[in-house]
C-alpha positions as CSV (number, residue, x, y, z in Angstrom):
1,M,-122.4,-92.0,-53.3
2,T,-120.8,-96.0,-55.4
3,R,-123.4,-98.0,-55.9
4,I,-123.1,-100.7,-54.1
5,D,-123.6,-98.0,-51.3
6,S,-127.0,-97.1,-52.3
7,M,-128.3,-100.8,-53.0
8,G,-129.0,-101.2,-49.4
9,V,-128.8,-105.0,-47.9
10,A,-131.9,-106.0,-49.7
11,G,-131.0,-104.9,-52.8
12,K,-128.5,-106.6,-53.0
13,E,-129.3,-109.8,-51.6
14,A,-132.5,-109.8,-54.2
15,A,-129.5,-108.8,-57.0
16,V,-127.3,-112.3,-55.9
17,R,-130.8,-114.1,-55.9
18,D,-131.5,-113.2,-59.0
19,W,-128.0,-113.5,-61.0
20,V,-127.8,-117.6,-58.9
21,R,-131.2,-118.5,-60.5
22,R,-130.5,-117.3,-63.6
23,R,-127.9,-119.8,-63.7
24,L,-129.3,-122.2,-61.9
25,G,-133.4,-122.3,-62.6
26,S,-134.4,-122.1,-59.5
27,V,-133.0,-121.0,-55.9
28,E,-134.8,-123.2,-54.1
29,H,-132.2,-125.2,-52.1
30,E,-130.1,-122.2,-51.0
31,L,-133.1,-120.5,-49.7
32,R,-133.9,-123.4,-47.3
33,V,-130.2,-123.5,-46.4
34,A,-130.3,-119.7,-46.5
35,R,-133.3,-120.3,-43.6
36,V,-131.4,-122.7,-41.5
37,A,-127.7,-120.8,-41.4
38,E,-129.9,-117.9,-40.5
39,T,-131.5,-120.3,-37.9
40,L,-128.0,-122.3,-36.5
41,F,-126.4,-118.8,-36.3
42,R,-129.0,-117.0,-33.7
43,L,-129.2,-120.1,-31.5
44,T,-125.5,-119.6,-31.6
45,E,-125.1,-116.6,-31.3
46,R,-123.2,-116.5,-27.7
47,F,-121.0,-119.2,-29.2
48,H,-119.7,-116.9,-31.6
49,G,-120.3,-113.4,-31.6
50,M,-121.1,-111.9,-34.4
51,G,-123.5,-109.9,-35.3
52,G,-125.8,-109.1,-38.4
53,A,-123.4,-108.0,-41.2
54,E,-121.9,-111.6,-40.3
55,R,-125.0,-113.0,-40.5
56,R,-125.9,-111.1,-43.7
57,L,-122.3,-112.6,-45.3
58,L,-124.1,-116.3,-43.6
59,L,-127.5,-115.5,-46.1
60,L,-125.5,-114.0,-49.4
61,G,-123.2,-117.0,-49.0
62,A,-126.4,-119.9,-48.8
63,L,-127.3,-117.9,-51.8
64,V,-124.4,-119.4,-54.1
65,H,-122.5,-121.5,-53.2
66,D,-124.4,-124.3,-55.5
67,V,-124.2,-121.2,-58.4
68,G,-121.1,-123.6,-59.7
69,R,-123.3,-126.5,-60.7
70,V,-124.6,-124.4,-64.0
71,V,-120.7,-125.6,-65.2
72,E,-120.6,-128.8,-63.8
73,D,-121.7,-130.9,-60.6
74,A,-118.3,-132.0,-60.2
75,G,-116.1,-129.4,-58.7
76,H,-118.6,-127.3,-58.5
77,E,-118.1,-125.2,-55.4
78,R,-114.7,-124.2,-57.5
79,H,-116.2,-123.1,-60.6
80,G,-118.7,-121.2,-58.5
81,A,-115.8,-119.6,-56.6
82,R,-113.9,-119.1,-59.6
83,M,-117.3,-117.5,-60.8
84,L,-118.1,-114.7,-58.1
85,L,-114.1,-113.9,-58.1
86,E,-114.7,-112.9,-61.8
87,N,-117.8,-111.5,-61.5
88,T,-117.9,-107.1,-62.5
89,S,-122.1,-107.0,-62.4
90,L,-123.0,-108.1,-58.9
91,P,-123.2,-105.0,-56.8
92,L,-120.0,-106.6,-54.0
93,G,-117.3,-104.9,-52.6
94,E,-114.0,-106.8,-53.5
95,S,-113.4,-108.6,-49.9
96,E,-117.2,-109.2,-49.8
97,R,-116.6,-111.2,-52.9
98,R,-113.6,-113.3,-51.8
99,R,-115.3,-114.4,-48.6
100,L,-118.2,-115.0,-50.3
101,A,-115.7,-117.3,-52.9
102,Y,-114.1,-118.6,-49.7
103,L,-117.9,-119.7,-48.3
104,A,-118.5,-120.8,-52.2
105,R,-115.6,-122.9,-52.1
106,H,-115.0,-125.3,-49.6
107,H,-118.9,-125.6,-49.1
108,K,-118.0,-129.0,-49.8
109,G,-114.6,-131.1,-49.6
110,R,-111.8,-131.1,-47.2
111,V,-111.7,-127.4,-45.4
112,P,-107.8,-125.7,-45.7
113,E,-105.9,-123.6,-42.0
114,E,-106.6,-120.6,-41.5
115,G,-104.1,-118.7,-43.6
116,E,-104.2,-121.2,-46.2
117,D,-107.0,-121.4,-48.6
118,G,-105.8,-118.6,-51.2
119,I,-108.7,-116.5,-51.8
120,L,-109.5,-114.7,-48.1
121,Q,-106.6,-111.6,-47.3
122,I,-105.2,-110.1,-44.3
123,R,-107.6,-106.8,-45.4
124,D,-110.9,-108.9,-45.6
125,G,-112.2,-108.6,-42.3
126,G,-110.0,-107.8,-39.0
127,A,-107.8,-110.0,-37.3
128,D,-110.4,-112.3,-36.2
129,A,-111.7,-112.6,-39.5
130,G,-110.5,-115.8,-39.7
131,M,-111.7,-117.4,-37.2
132,K,-115.2,-115.8,-38.4
133,M,-115.0,-117.0,-41.8
134,R,-114.2,-120.2,-40.6
135,S,-117.3,-120.2,-37.6
136,L,-119.2,-118.8,-41.3
137,L,-118.0,-121.8,-42.9
138,G,-119.4,-124.2,-40.4
139,L,-122.5,-123.0,-40.4
140,L,-123.3,-123.2,-43.6
141,R,-121.9,-126.5,-44.2
142,T,-123.6,-127.6,-41.6
143,A,-127.0,-126.0,-43.0
144,D,-126.8,-127.3,-46.5
145,G,-125.9,-130.9,-45.2
146,L,-129.3,-130.8,-44.0
147,D,-131.0,-129.8,-47.3
148,S,-130.6,-132.0,-50.6
149,R,-131.6,-131.0,-53.9
150,S,-132.3,-134.8,-54.6
151,M,-135.2,-135.3,-52.0
152,A,-138.9,-135.2,-53.3
153,A,-139.7,-133.4,-50.1
154,P,-137.2,-131.1,-47.7
155,P,-137.2,-132.1,-44.0
156,R,-139.2,-130.6,-41.7
157,L,-136.4,-129.7,-38.6
158,V,-136.7,-128.5,-34.8
159,I,-133.6,-127.0,-33.5
160,S,-132.7,-126.6,-30.1
161,V,-129.8,-125.9,-27.6
162,R,-128.8,-127.4,-24.1
163,G,-125.9,-125.8,-22.9
164,R,-123.3,-126.4,-25.6
165,E,-125.6,-129.2,-27.1
166,L,-126.5,-128.3,-30.5
167,V,-130.1,-130.6,-30.9
168,I,-132.1,-131.4,-34.8
169,R,-134.9,-133.8,-35.4
170,G,-135.4,-133.1,-38.3
171,Y,-138.6,-135.6,-39.6
172,V,-139.2,-136.5,-43.2
173,H,-141.5,-138.3,-46.0
174,G,-140.2,-141.9,-46.1
175,S,-137.5,-143.1,-44.6
176,A,-135.7,-142.1,-41.9
177,E,-132.9,-144.3,-41.8
178,M,-132.2,-143.4,-46.1
179,A,-132.3,-139.4,-44.4
180,A,-129.8,-140.4,-41.8
181,G,-127.6,-141.6,-45.1
182,E,-128.2,-138.6,-47.1
183,L,-129.1,-135.9,-44.8
184,G,-126.7,-134.3,-41.6
185,R,-123.0,-136.4,-42.7
186,P,-120.6,-135.7,-39.3
187,K,-118.0,-134.4,-42.2
188,K,-120.4,-131.8,-43.1
189,L,-121.0,-131.0,-39.3
190,R,-117.6,-131.6,-37.7
191,L,-116.4,-127.7,-38.4
192,M,-119.2,-126.2,-36.9
193,Q,-118.8,-128.6,-34.1
194,E,-114.9,-127.7,-34.0
195,S,-115.4,-123.4,-34.3
196,L,-118.0,-123.3,-32.3
197,G,-117.3,-125.5,-29.2
198,V,-120.1,-127.2,-29.9
199,D,-121.5,-131.1,-29.6
200,V,-124.6,-131.5,-32.6
201,R,-127.0,-133.8,-32.2
202,V,-129.0,-134.9,-35.2
203,E,-131.7,-137.1,-35.0
204,W,-134.4,-138.2,-38.0
205,Y,-138.2,-139.7,-38.0
206,S,-140.5,-140.3,-40.4
207,M,-143.3,-138.0,-40.6
208,D,-145.5,-141.5,-41.5
209,A,-144.9,-142.6,-38.0
210,V,-145.5,-139.3,-35.8
211,A,-148.9,-138.0,-35.4
212,L,-149.4,-134.6,-34.5
213,V,-151.6,-134.2,-32.0
214,A,-153.7,-130.2,-31.7
């Protein structure tokens, strides 16, 4: 039995998380993105039809998406993909490594057409692998777009599905207008909308102007 097979899911996630933490110093943003991504995955399950294996890949993708920032912020998506493709210490299979590199490389910037990314191979997941990877990438881009490293306090999100509309309400400290300018930008949501066939509505509210009554 190989190290990859014997480590198990929890061990693999811990190894990836620690690898990222040693390079970035913290994984707070990554863990928040992972939680949002998992919530989006579960709420939209009837649209994408993916299961546990894809959900775990999405969570790993959330952990590694920004690791290239250890090199430099500009172009960190390219650096992160290269680091993943060249790394041999992580308990990842070759196909899994390529798929994570794909998610890291395209979590920001232009999304290539299916089959033109230069990373994925035909054997990486079967006949519908490209479609699944685009759906996972759309979920990751949306989750990443709803969080920020620069905000003093992360937003609190309430996410619901009504028919084919995904409604995201975000509550922030300070200005809701400033949050709307920084978080949930349409370009980060577009791929999820296209790949899953859903509409997304994002609303921001200031917690300073909201009273919660028990």
